KOLTI-82792 format. One record per residue: x, y, z of N, C-alpha, C, CB in turn. Coordinates in steps of 0.2 Angstrom, whole numbers, plus 2048, in hexadecimal, padded with zeros to 3 digits. Glycine has a CB too. Example, Ala and Ser with C-alpha at 12.3 -4.5 7.8 and 13.67 -1.06 7.14 Angstrom:
// residues 2
8427E482783E7EA8278427F08278397EA82D/8407F58238447FB8248408008278467FD81D/
//
This chain:
// residues 423
2BC7617512B376674F2B77697482AF770755/2AF76A7462B076E73F2B17747422AA76F739/2B577773B2B678073E2B078373B2BE784739/2AE7897412AA78C73F2AD79573E2A478A743/2A979873D2A979F7392A87A47402A27A0733/2AB7A77412AB7AB7452A57B074A2B07AE743/2A37AE75029B7B075029B7BA74E2967AE759/2977BD74B2947C074728F7C374E2927BB73F/2917C975028D7CC7562847CD7532917D5758/2817CD75827A7CE7582777D175D2787C9757/2757D875D2717DC76326C7D87632707E3761/2697D77602617D47602617CF76425E7D1759/25C7CF76825B7C876F2587C17692537CA779/2527C476524F7C375F2527C275924C7C675E/2537BC7542527BE74C24D7C374A24E7B7749/2517C674424D7CC7412497C573E2507D273A/2427C773D23D7C273B23F7C17332357C473C/2417C772E2447C47282487C17282457C8724/24B7BE72C2527BB72B2517B272D2597BF732/24B7B372F2497AA7322447A772C2427AB73B/2467A172A24379F72723A79D72924679A725/2377A072723079F72822D79872822C7A3723/23079372522F78E72222E78872923578C71E/23478D72F23778873623078573923B78D73C/22A78773822778373B22477C73A22478573C/22577A73222577573022D77172E22077772D/23277373423876E73223976A73423E76F731/23876373223975D73423B75F73C23F758730/23F76373E24376274323D763749249766742/23976574823276674D22D76374B22F76C74F/22976274622675F74322475674422876173E/22D75474522C74C74622B74B74F233747743/22D74F75422B75075922575275B22E75375C/22175575621975675921774D755213761754/21A74A74F21574474D21773F751216742746/21D73E75321E73A75C21973B76122373C75F/21774276121374376820D74376921474A76B/20874376020173F75E20173975E1FF73F757/20873475D20672E75D20672C76120772A75A/20B72E76720C72B76F20672C77121172E773/20273276F1FD7357741F772E7721F973F773/1F872D76B1F172876A1F372276F1EF725761/1F971E76D1FC7197701FB71977820471A76E/1FB71F77C1FA7207851F271F7851FD72878A/1F07217801E67247821E57197801DE72C777/1E971777D1E871077B1E970C7851F070E774/1F170E7861F270B78D1ED70C7931F870D78F/1E97137921E77157991DF7167951EC71E79D/1DC7127931D37137911D17187941CE70D792/1CF71A79A1CC71D79C1CD72479D1CC71A7A0/1C87277981CC7307961CC73479C1C6736790/1C97347A31C97397A71D17377A91C273A7AC/1D27327AA1D872F7AD1E072F7AB1D672A7AE/1E072E7A11E073079F1E773579E1DB72F7A0/1ED73479C1F273879D1F373B7941FA7347A0/1F173878F1F17387871F17427871E7732782/1EC74378A1EB74B7871EE74F78A1E574E788/1F374E78F1F97517931FE75278F1FC74C798/1FF74978D20374978920474F781201743789/1FF74D7801FE7527771FE75877B1F4752770/1F975C77E1FA7637802027637831F3767786/20675F78720D76278921276278121075C78F/21076077E21375E777211764772210757774/20C76677220976D76E20C77276F20276E76E/20C77277820F77A77C21677977920E77A787/21A77277A22177377722477477122576F77A/21E77376C21F77576421F77B764219772760/21977D76721A78676722278776921478B76D/22278676F22978977322F78877122B787778/22F78076D236780767235786761236779764/22F78875D22F78D75C23279575D22C78C75B/22F79776123379C76623979C76723079B76C/23C79676924379776C247796766247792774/24579576024979475A24979C75724578D754/24479F75A2457A775624B7AD75D23A7AC755/24D7A77622527AB7642597A77642507AD76C/25D7AC7622667A97612687A676826D7B175E/26B79F76526D79D76C2757A077026D79576A/2767A776C27A7AA7702797AD77527C7AD76F/2747B177326F7B477826F7B177E2697B6777/26E7AB78026E7A77862747A678926C7A2786/27B7AA7882817A678B2837A77932867A8787/27E7B07942807B279C27B7AE79E2817B979F/2757AB79C2717A77A227279E7A12667AA7A1/27979C7A027A7957A127C7937A727F79379C/27F7977AA2847957B127E7967B728D79D7B3/27979C7B627279C7BB2717987B926C7A07BC/26E7967B426A7907B126E7877B326A7917A8/2737877B22767837B62787807BB2767827B5/2787877C02777877C82707847C927978F7CA/26F7897C72657867C826377D7C92607897BF/26677A7C52647737C12667707C726976F7B9/26C7727C92707717CE26A7717D72777797CD/2687757D72647777DD2617727DD25F77C7DD/25D7737D725676B7D62597667D72517697CE/25C7647D825F75D7D526075C7DD26775E7CF/2657617E02657617E825F7617EC2687667EB/2597647E92537657EF24E7617EF24F76B7F0/25175A7E824D7557E724E74F7EE24D7527E0/25574F7F125974B7F725174F7FD26474E7FA/25075480024C75680224575680124E75A801/2427597FC23D75C7FA2397577F623D7637F7/23B7517F223B7507EC23474B7EE24374D7E7/2317477EA22B7437E922E73D7E42257487E6/22C7387E822F7307E822A72C7E423072C7F0/22A72A7DE2267247DA22B71F7DA2247267D2/2287197DB22B7117DA2327127DD22C70D7D1/2337157E32397157E524071B7E323970F7E5/23B71C7DF2437227DC23F72A7DF2447227CF/24372E7E12427367E424573A7DC2487387ED/24173B7D924373C7D223E7457D123F7337CB/23A7487D523474B7D223374F7D822D7477CF/2347557D523375D7DA22C75D7DA2387667D7/2287617DF2217637DD22076A7DE21B7607E0/21F76E7DA21D7767DA2177787DC21D77A7D4/2117757DE20B7757E02087737DB20877A7E2/2067777D52007757D020576E7C91FC77E7CB/20C76F7CA20F7697C82157687CA2107687C2/2157617C821F7607C72227607C422275D7C8/22975F7C222E75D7BD2327597C12327647B9/2367587BC23D7537BD2447577BC23C74B7B8/24875A7C224D75C7C02527597BD24E75F7C3/2527537BE2597507B82587507B225A7487B8/2517517B024F7537A725375A7A72467557A4/25275F7AA2557677A725B7677A925176F7AA/25E7607AF26575F7B026975E7A82657597B5/26675B7A426A75A7A126A75E79B26A7537A0/26576179A26576979526976C79825F76E795/26B76D79F2707747A32767717A126F7757AD/27676A7A12807687A128276879928475F7A5/27B76679527D76778D28076E78D276767787/27B77379127B77A78D28477E79127277E790/28477B79828B77E79B29277879728B77D7A6/29277279529877079329977478B298768793/29277478829577778229777F78329077777D/29578378729878978A2A178778A29478A793/2A07827902A87817922AD77F78A2A877B798/2AA77D7872B07787822AF77B77A2AC76E782/2AC78077B2AB7847752B37887712A578A778/2B47887762BE7897752C37877762C278C776/2C07807772C577B77A2C77737752C1779781/2CB7737742CE76B7702D07657752D676C76A/2CD7637752CF75D77C2D57587792C5756780/2D975A77C2E37587792E77547802E8762776/2E27567842E875278A2E275278F2F175878F/2E574E7962E274E79B2DE75379E2E574B79F/2E275A7A02E075E7A32DA76179F2E47627A5/2D876179B2D27627962CC7607992D375E78E/2CD75A79C2C775879F2C57587A52C775279E/2CA75C7A92C875D7AF2C37627AF2CE75E7B4/2C17687AB2BE76B7AE2B57697AA2C27747AD/2B67657A32B07627A32AC75F7A82B075D79F/2B17597AA2AF7537AD2AE7567B52B674C7AD/2AF75E7B72AE75F7BD2A87637BB2B47617C1/2A57657B629E7677B52997617B629C76B7AF/29B75B7B22957567B32947547B72957527B1/29B74F7BC29A74D7C229674E7C629E74E7C5/2927567C928F7577CC2887567CB29075C7CD/2847587C627F7567C527D74E7C427E7597C0/28374A7C32847427C12837407C828B7407BF/2857407CC28373F7D427E73E7D72847417D6/27C7447D527574A7D82707437D32767567D3/2727417D026D73F7CB26E7387CC26E7417C3/2747347CC27372D7CC2717297D527B72A7C8/27272E7D926F72D7DF26872F7E227472F7E4/2657307DE25C7307DD25A72C7DF25972F7D7/25B7287DE25C7227D725B7247D025771B7D7/25F7277CB25D7247C42627257C02577287C0/2647207BE26871D7BD26971D7B42677157C1/26171E7B126271E7AA2647287A825871B7A7/26272C7AB2637307AC26D7347AC25E7317B1/26E7317B12757317B127972E7AD27772E7B5/2767287A827A7257A327972B79E27871D7A0/27472D79C27373379727A73A79826B736799/27973B79D27F73E79E28673E79C27F73E7A1/28873879E28D73579D28F73479528D7307A1/28A73179328B73478A28B739787287733785/28673E78B28874378728D747787285747787/28F74678D29774979029D74578A29974679C/29D74178A2A273D7842A074077E2A1735783/29973F77A29A74177329B74977229373F770/29A74F77829B7547782A375477629875777C/2A875077C2AE75177C2B174F7762B174E782/2AD7487732B074776C2AF74C7642AC73F76A/2AA74D7642A87557612AE75B7622A1758764/2B175A7682B676076A2BF75B7672B4764775/2BD7557642C37537632C774F7672C6757760/2C374D76B2C57487702C874076C2BD746776/2CE73E76C2D073976A2C973476A2D6737770/2C672F7662C37297682C672676D2C2724762/2CA72376D2CF7207732CD7227772D4721775/2CC72877B2CB7297812C47277842CD730781/2BE72977D2B87267802B871E7802B372A77B/2BC71A77D2BD71477E2C07137852C071177A/2C67157882C971478E2C37187922D171778F/2BE71C7932B971F7992B471A7992B7727799/2B17187912AB7147912AC70D7932A8715789/2B270A7932B37057922B570179B2B870778D/2B470679F2B37077A82AC7027A82B37127AD/2A87027A32A26FF7A42A26F77A629D70079E/2A86F67A02AA6EE79F2AF6EC7A42AC6EC797/2B26F07A62B76F17AF2B16EE7B32BB6FC7B3/2AE6F27B22A86EE7B92A66E87B82A06F07BB/2A46E87B22A06E17B12A46DA7B229D6E17A9/2AA6DB7B12B16D77AE2B06D57B82BA6DC7A8/2B06DB7BB2B46D97C42AD6D57C72B66E27CA/2A66D87C52A26D27C82A26CD7C429B6D47CA/2A36CA7BE2A16C47BA2A76BF7BC2A06C57B1/2AE6C37BA2B46C07B92B86C37BC2B66BE7B2/2BC6C47C22BF6C97C32C76C57C12BD6CD7CB/2C86C27BF2CD6BF7BA2D16C37B42CA6BA7B8/2C96C37B22CA6C77AA2CD6D07AA2C16C77A7/2CE6D27B12D06D87B12D86D67AF2CE6DB7B9/2DB6D17B12E46D07B42E56D27AB2E96C57B8/2E06D17A62E26D379E2DF6D979C2E16CE799/2D96DA79D2D56E179C2DA6E679E2CD6E27A1/2DB6E77A42DE6F07A62E46F17A42DF6F37AD/2E96EB7A52EC6EC79F2EC6EF7972EE6E979F/2E76E87952E66EE78E2E26F378C2E56ED78A/2DF6F77932DD6FF7922E47037922D770279A/2E87017962F07047972F37057912F46FF79A/2F16FF78E2F57007862F17047802F56F8783/2EA7027812E870777D2E971077E2E270577E/2EA7107862EC7187862F371A7842EB71A78C/2F57137842FE7147832FF71677A303709786/2F97117772F97147702F671B76D2F671076C/2F171F7732EF72276E2F07297722E771E76B/2F672A7772F77327793007337792F3734782/30173877930873B77730C73977E308744776/30873B78530B73878B30A73278B30973B791/30D72E78830B72678A30C72279030D721785/31272379231372079A30D72479F31B72279D/30D72979D30872D7A530172B7A43077387A4/2FD72A79E2F872A7982F672379B2F972B78F/2FB71D79A2FA71979C2FA7137A42FD719799/2FD7197A72FC7177AF2F37197B330371E7B4/2F371F7AE2ED7217B22E771E7AE2ED7297B2/2E771C7AA2E07167A72E47117AB2E071479C/2E87117AE2EA7087B22E47087B62F27077B8/2E87107B92E67127C12DD7137C12EA71B7C3/2DC7157BC2D37157BA2CF70F7BC2D27167B2/2D270D7B62CF7047B42D07017BD2D76FE7AD/2D57017C02D36FC7C62D17017CD2DB6F77C8/2D17077CD2CB7087D02C37097D02CC70A7D2/2C07097C92BC7037C72BA6FF7CB2BE6FF7C4/2BE6FA7C72BE6F47CC2BE6F17D32C16F47CA/2C16F67D72BE6F77DE2B96FC7E02C36F97E1/2B66FF7DC2B27057DC2A87007DB2B570D7D3/2AC6FC7D52A56F67D32A16F47DC2AB6EB7CF/2A36F07DE2A16EC7E429D6F17E82A76E97E8/29F6F77E929F6FD7F12976FF7EB2A87067F3/2987017E52917047E128D7007E12917057DA/28E6FA7DF2876F57DD2846F47E62896EA7D7/2886F37EA2856F37F22806F97F428C6F57F8/2846FD7F12847047F727F7087EF28F70A7FA/27E70B7E927D70E7E527970D7E028170F7E4/2787077E02727047DD26A7017E32766FD7DA/2667017E12606FF7E125E6F77E225E7027DC/25D6F47E525C6EE7E22596EE7DD2596E97E5/2536F27DB24F6EF7D72566F17D12456F37D5/25A6F57D225C6F97CD2626F27C825F7017D1/2646EE7CF2686E87CF2646E37CB2696E57D7/25E6E37CA25A6DE7C72596DF7C02536DD7CB/2596E57BF2596E77BA25C6E67B42596EA7BB/2656E87B82696E77B526C6DF7B426D6EC7B7/2696DA7B72696D47B72636CE7B326B6D37BD/25E6D17B225A6CD7B22586CD7A92556D07B7/25B6D57A62596D57A125D6CF79B25A6DC7A0/2636CA79F2656C579C2616BF79C26B6C479E/25C6BF7A12566B97A12546BB7A32566B37A2/2506C07A12476C17A52436BC7A82416C279F/2436B77A52406AF7A62416B07AF2456A77A2/2466B07B124A6B07BA2456B07BC2506B67BE/2406B67BC23B6BA7C22366BD7BA2416C37C8/2326B77B922E6BC7B42296BF7B722B6B97AE/2276BF7BD2226C47C12256C97C321F6C27C8/2296C77C422D6D07C82326D47C52326CF7D0/2396D27C323E6D87BF23E6D77B92456DA7C2/23A6D37B623A6CE7B02356D27AB2376C57B1/2326D37AF2286D37AE2296D87A72226D87B7/22A6DC7A922A6E47A422E6E179D22F6EC7A8/2326DC79E2366DB7982346D679123C6DA79B/2326D279822D6CB7932256CF79222C6C1799/2226D079521D6D579321C6DB78D21C6D7799/2226DD78D2226DF7872276E07802226E3788/22A6D978222B6D677B2276D177A2326D277B/2216CE77D21C6CD77B2156D377721C6C9780/2166D67792126DC7772156DE76F2146E377D/21A6DF77021D6E076821D6DB7642246E1769/21F6D476621D6CD7632176CC75F21D6C9767/2126CE7642086CD7622096D175C2016D1769/20A6D875D2096DD75520B6DA74E20E6E6754/20F6D574E2106D37462136DB7432086CF742/2126D973C2126DE73720E6E37362116DB733/2086E37382036EA7372016EC73E1FA6E9731/2016E77441FF6EB74A1F66E874A2016F4748/1F36EB7521ED6E67521E86EB7531EE6E1758/1EE6F27501E96FA74D1E86FF7531E06F874B/1E97047511E970975A1E170875E1EB715758/1E37097631E070976A1DC6FE7691D7713769/1E06FB7671DE6F47681E46EF7681D96F3763/1E96F076C1EA6ED76F1E86E87751ED6F176F/1EC6E27731E86DE77A1EB6E07811E76D577A/1F06E07801F76E07841F66E87882006E077E/1F66EB7841F56F27871F06F57881F66F6784/1EC6F37841E26F378A1E36F078E1DA6F0789/1E56EC7901E66E77961EA6EA79C1E86E1793/1EE6F079A1F36F17A11F86EA79F1EE6EF7AA/1FA6E679D2006E37A12086E47A01FF6DC7A1/2076EA79E20E6ED79D20E6F47A520F6F1793/2126F27A920F6FA7AE2127017AB2136FA7B7/20F7037AC21270C7AB21470C7A221D70C7B2/20F70779F21270679921270E79420D700795/20F71379620C71A79221571D794202720796/21A71B79A22071E79A22571B79622371F7A1/22971879A23171579622E70F79123771079E/22870B79222870778B2227097882296FF78D/22170D78621C70F78021D70B77B21C71577E/22370C77822470777122170077122C705770/22070077821E6F87772176F677421D6F477D/2116FC77720B6FE77420D70076C209704779/21170476B2107067632116FD76021970C761/2186F77622196F375E2116F075D21F6EF761/20D6EF7642076EB7642036EE75E2026EB76D/2026F475F1FE6F875D1FD6F97551FF6FC760/2046FA7522066FB74D20A6FA74B2056FE74C/20C6F274B2116EF7492166EE7472106EF747/21A6EB7432226EC7432226F473E2266E573E/21D6F373921C6F873321C7007372156F672F/21870073D21970474221F709745217701745/22370474822770274A22D7057452266FB74B/22E70373D23270673B23070E739234702738/22B70E73722971673722971C73E222716735/22A71974322C71E74623371F74A22772074A/23771874724071674824171B74024470A747/23E71B73C23F72073623D72673723B71E731/23A72973D23A73173E23F733741234734743/24072D74524673074D24E72F748246728756/24F72C74225372C73F25273273B25372773D/24F73773924F73B73525074173A24A73B732/24C73F74024F74574325674574624C746747/25773F74626074074926474474526573874A/26374073E26674273826874A73826173F731/25F74E73925F75573826575873D25975873A/26475774326875874926F75A74526875074F/27275274527875374427A75773D27A74D745/27375873827675D73427676673727275B72F/27276573A27276D73E27876D74226B76E744/27A76974428076A74A28976A74628176274F/28676674028F76573B28D76E73728F75A731/28776E73628877573328677D73928277472C/28977A73E28678174228C78574028478074B/28B78D74228F79174029579174828A79973D/29379174C29879275429A78B75729379675C/29E78A75929E78375E29A7827632A4782761/29778876629278876C28E78376928F79076F/28A78676228478476028577C75E28078875A/28A77D75A28D77675828E76F75F294778755/28F77276329076D76B28A76C76C293770772/28577376D27E77276F27A76C76D27A77976D/27B76D76527776876127976376327776975B/27E75F76128075A76228075776828475A760/28175B76F28075877327975677528375B776/27275A77326A75977426B75276E263761770/26F75176926D74D76526F74676626E74F75F/27674776B27674176E27473E77227974076E/26D74577926A74277B26573C77926974577E/26373F77525D73D76F25D73676D25E740768/26373676B26872E76826872976D271730766/26A72D77226C72777626672577B27372977A/26372977E25972777D25772277A25472B779/25572377425271D76F25571977025271D768/25D71876F26071276E25F70D77526871376C/25F70F77C25E70D78025770B78226170F783/25270F77F24B70F78024870877D24971677D/24A70877724B70377224C6FC77425070476D/2516FB7762586F77792536F277F2606FD77F/2526F778524C6F57872486F378824A6F6787/2426F378323B6F178323C6EB77E2366F777F/2406EC7792436E37762476E077A2476E276F/2486DF78024A6DD7822546DB7832466DA782/2566E178125E6DF77C2616E478325F6E2771/25E6E87882626E978B25C6EC7942676EE786/2606ED79825D6EC79D25A6F379F2606E97A1/2526F27A424D6F87A42516FD7A82456F77A8/2537057A52577087A72527107AB25C7087A0/24E70E7A82487157A924871A7A52497197B0/24C71879F24E71E79824671F79425571B791/24572579523D72679024072578823872F790/23C72478323B72677E23A72D77D23672377D/24073177823E73877723873A77424173A774/23373D77622E74077422673B77323074376E/22773577622172E77522172C77C22372576F/22672C78322672C78922173078E22C72D78A/21C72D78F21A73479221E738798214734795/21E73D79B22174179E22074779C22774079E/21F74C7A121D75479E22575879F2167587A5/2277577A222F75B7A423375979E2347587AA/23475279E23A74F79723675278F23A743797/23074D79222D75278922E759787224753787/22C75E78E22E76578B23576778A22C76978F/23A76378E242765790242763788248760797/24175B78724375B77D240760777241753779/23976377823A76A77323D76D77623476E770/23F77077C24577577C24B773777248774783/24C76F77825476E77425276D76E259768775/24D76C76D24A76A76424B77576223E765764/24777776724777E76524E782764243781769/25277F76825978276925C77F76125E77D773/25E77A76025F77575A25D77B75525B76D759/25677E75625178174F255787750246783750/25678A75625B79075426079275425A794756/26478B75426A78A74E26978974726E784750/26578874526578873D26378C73B26278373A/25E78E74025C79673D26179C73A258799741/26679A74126B79E74027079E73A26E79F745/27379773B27479473227279772D27078D731/26C79872B26879A72526A7A172426279A726/2687A47292687AB72A26D7AE7292667AD730/2727AA72B27A7AC72727C7AB7212807A9729/27A7A572027C7A17182787A7714279796717/2707AA71826C7AE71326F7B57102657AF715/2757B77152757BE71427C7BF70E2777C271D/
//
């Protein structure tokens, strides 16, 4: 991790106004998400033609509220929230647990809690709480031994299990990715990331051709041997880990995944096998994006979008509406906006004044980037349908507000960097 200067004590809960860059309201970090919300609101209006029943106003209003919330949070030094992190983490765990008793189910997944006038998705809150508590734990750590991984993994495993069995495969994958990225930011060897990530291939090989494991598992052991000082111990642990994963794979496949999740994981390779069932979303999404051509059919004029050929298009498949109505150039524009946003976040993380701030921002960055990549791959047929939303564009009030809160935290880190630099 980049060396940081020591923390400068600040007795105030908010930054002094004279130390804040007043142009923060026009920062790309917060303007780009607002532009994405505006574009997606129009696309949602196109998907849901009836004004009364449309969610486009809810999406835009929530985004506007999130914008002002991000500006407000930017005036609060991140260091001031330290004492609230552990209670926030445990509250998020309680909310995840309550889902199993009082949760609301949609499409076979029990992911929402109702508070009367509104409902929210605790797994979205859990992503933020996990980032914050991991940053708190890792800020003074340098991951150089196996024992250094015990506490971070212990923190992540509880929300991961609660989310995975809702079931919510997409968000559980997000937790894994942000954890690995934050550990890497703490100087964990890249080989360790490969060893842990390649557990996925171990599972795939077991399902496709178990004989490949005869070569694959010893190869993982050799990789561990080359990457650590305690070569024999780490090699044995790696071989045991991948062997255990291979043995648990059929159990998880049989009892851990729902039938529709199994279909999604299989059918993306050949959605034509079930064109009216599990492969329907993928096929229609690719048709919609392809029909947009270079310039698209125009906003509110997409035929497949208007006729609602893609179920729940305003959520996880909003990019297909973008491809049909704004075409290739519209897609490139949105991708450029996302690229600029991620680049700005990485820059803030590198220049952050403390490890705590840097870890928070890089955790947020990895969450956004992973969701963007997986959602785009999903909509163009290069990946399975996992239920991962496109940040700031997919409809979902909880995720949208949490995303803007994340932007507010990044702005707070940026404000601190600028205020100390101007001293």
